[in-house]
C-alpha positions as CSV (number, residue, x, y, z in Angstrom):
1,M,116.2,90.8,124.1
2,D,115.6,94.2,123.0
3,S,116.4,97.4,125.0
4,D,113.0,97.3,126.5
5,G,113.4,93.8,127.7
6,L,112.0,92.5,124.7
7,E,112.8,89.1,122.8
8,N,113.2,89.7,119.6
9,I,111.8,86.8,117.0
10,S,113.3,85.8,114.6
11,P,110.5,85.5,110.8
12,E,111.6,82.1,110.7
13,M,110.2,81.3,114.8
14,L,107.4,83.8,114.0
15,N,106.4,81.4,110.9
16,E,106.9,78.0,113.4
17,M,104.7,79.9,115.8
18,L,101.9,80.5,113.3
19,D,102.1,76.8,112.0
20,E,101.6,75.7,115.7
21,W,98.5,78.1,116.5
22,I,97.4,76.9,113.4
23,R,97.7,73.1,114.1
24,S,96.8,73.8,117.8
25,Q,92.7,74.7,116.1
26,G,92.7,71.7,114.1
27,L,93.4,73.2,110.8
28,E,96.3,72.7,108.3
29,I,98.5,75.0,106.5
30,E,99.0,73.9,102.4
31,K,102.7,74.8,102.0
32,K,104.2,75.1,98.5
33,P,107.8,74.9,98.2
34,E,107.8,77.8,95.8
35,K,106.3,80.0,98.2
36,K,106.7,80.9,101.7
37,I,103.7,82.1,104.4
38,K,104.5,85.9,105.3
39,P,105.6,86.1,108.5
40,Y,103.5,87.9,110.9
41,L,104.3,90.0,114.4
42,S,100.9,88.5,115.7
43,I,97.6,87.0,115.2
44,C,95.1,89.4,116.8
45,S,92.0,86.9,116.7
46,K,91.5,83.9,118.7
47,D,89.5,82.4,116.3
48,F,88.3,82.4,112.8
49,H,85.4,85.1,111.9
50,D,83.7,84.7,108.3
51,G,86.6,81.9,107.2
52,L,89.1,85.2,107.9
53,L,91.8,85.7,110.6
54,L,93.2,88.7,111.5
55,V,96.7,89.3,111.9
56,V,99.5,92.1,112.0
57,D,103.0,92.5,110.2
58,H,106.3,93.9,111.4
59,N,105.2,97.4,110.4
60,C,101.6,97.2,112.2
61,N,99.6,97.1,109.7
62,Y,96.7,94.6,109.8
63,G,95.2,92.3,107.2
64,F,93.4,88.8,106.9
65,I,94.7,85.4,106.7
66,D,92.3,82.4,105.3
67,R,92.4,78.8,106.7
68,T,95.1,77.9,105.0
69,G,97.6,80.7,106.1
70,K,97.6,82.7,102.8
71,E,97.2,86.7,103.1
72,V,93.9,87.4,101.6
73,I,93.6,90.5,102.7
74,S,97.0,93.0,102.4
75,C,98.4,94.6,106.1
76,R,97.6,98.2,104.9
77,W,95.3,99.2,107.6
78,A,96.0,101.0,110.5
79,D,93.2,99.0,112.6
80,A,90.9,96.4,111.6
81,K,88.4,94.2,113.8
82,D,86.7,91.2,113.3
83,F,84.5,90.3,110.7
84,H,80.9,90.1,111.1
85,E,78.2,89.3,108.7
86,G,80.9,89.8,105.7
87,L,82.0,93.4,106.7
88,S,85.1,94.2,109.0
89,A,85.7,97.4,110.3
90,V,89.1,99.0,108.9
91,R,91.1,102.2,110.3
92,D,92.9,104.0,107.2
93,N,96.0,105.7,108.1
94,N,94.2,109.3,108.4
95,K,92.3,108.1,111.6
96,N,89.3,107.1,109.7
97,W,87.1,104.3,109.9
98,G,85.3,102.4,107.0
99,F,84.2,98.7,106.0
100,I,85.6,96.2,103.7
101,D,83.9,93.2,102.3
102,K,86.1,89.7,102.6
103,T,87.9,90.6,99.5
104,G,89.2,93.6,100.9
105,K,87.2,95.8,98.8
106,E,86.2,99.5,101.0
107,V,82.6,98.5,100.8
108,I,81.5,101.7,103.6
109,P,84.3,104.3,102.7
110,C,86.4,105.4,106.0
111,R,84.9,108.7,107.4
112,W,83.8,107.8,110.6
113,S,86.1,108.4,114.2
114,N,85.1,104.8,115.4
115,A,83.0,102.0,114.3
116,H,81.3,98.9,115.8
117,D,81.0,95.7,114.4
118,F,78.0,94.4,112.3
119,H,75.1,92.9,113.7
120,E,71.9,92.7,112.6
121,G,72.1,94.1,109.3
122,L,73.3,97.2,111.3
123,A,76.6,98.9,113.1
124,A,77.5,101.5,115.3
125,V,79.4,104.7,114.0
126,Q,80.5,107.7,115.6
127,D,80.6,110.7,113.6
128,N,83.5,113.8,114.2
129,N,81.5,115.3,116.4
130,E,81.5,112.1,119.1
131,K,78.4,111.5,118.6
132,W,77.1,107.8,117.8
133,G,74.5,106.2,115.1
134,F,73.8,103.3,113.1
135,V,74.6,102.5,109.3
136,D,73.2,99.7,107.4
137,R,75.3,97.0,105.3
138,T,75.0,99.9,102.2
139,G,76.8,102.4,104.5
140,K,73.2,104.9,104.7
141,E,73.0,106.0,108.4
142,V,69.7,104.9,109.3
143,I,69.7,106.0,113.0
144,P,71.7,109.1,113.0
145,C,74.3,110.4,115.0
146,T,73.0,112.3,117.4
147,W,73.8,109.7,120.7
148,K,76.7,109.9,123.1
149,T,76.8,106.4,123.6
150,V,74.8,103.3,121.8
151,E,74.7,99.8,122.3
152,H,73.6,96.8,120.6
153,R,71.1,94.9,122.2
154,L,69.9,91.3,120.4
155,S,66.8,93.1,118.7
156,N,66.6,96.4,120.3
157,I,69.0,99.3,120.4
158,S,69.9,101.6,123.1
159,R,71.0,105.1,123.1
160,K,72.4,106.4,126.9
161,G,72.2,109.9,127.6
162,W,74.5,111.2,130.8
163,H,72.5,108.5,133.0
164,L,69.2,107.9,130.7
165,Y,69.2,104.4,128.7
166,R,66.1,104.8,125.9
167,T,65.4,101.9,123.9
168,I,64.8,102.4,120.6
169,T,63.3,100.2,117.3
170,R,65.5,99.9,114.3
171,S,64.4,102.3,112.7
172,G,65.4,104.9,115.8
173,E,62.0,105.0,117.2
174,P,61.5,104.8,121.0
175,L,59.9,102.0,122.6
176,T,57.2,102.5,124.9
């Protein structure tokens, strides 16, 4: 136990815990004698999303492993979210959010103060003025960041002012 009363876990024990969890999901880890699976501090997701599982290493950096336990996207992000529609929201060390693809390539640069998952081709993003809007998969701001709060609801998008909800179309036009 450490000074905070938390149990210290060895890298070997972490590997065993990871192996057990992966097997409990009905998956198998391909083990090769010459390679070891990197020990992770924590598995961040309950399930694989788009074939990848979000993990965090001992340095509190986030990355992704595949179903064999192989690190596919290195643990280099300050924060990350599960993959949706082939993209994951990630936060860099400057506290800016952007999006990566399943190869780890940054496809939408980290320039937002916050970001949500992609749904139906759009993701909510927050600018430095704490206003929300939506970007498409290319990073184009298709609904400008002018709203205090946003929610994604099925095929419509809602914007919230102080106590007013307004439903808009995917192009940002109000629904009447």
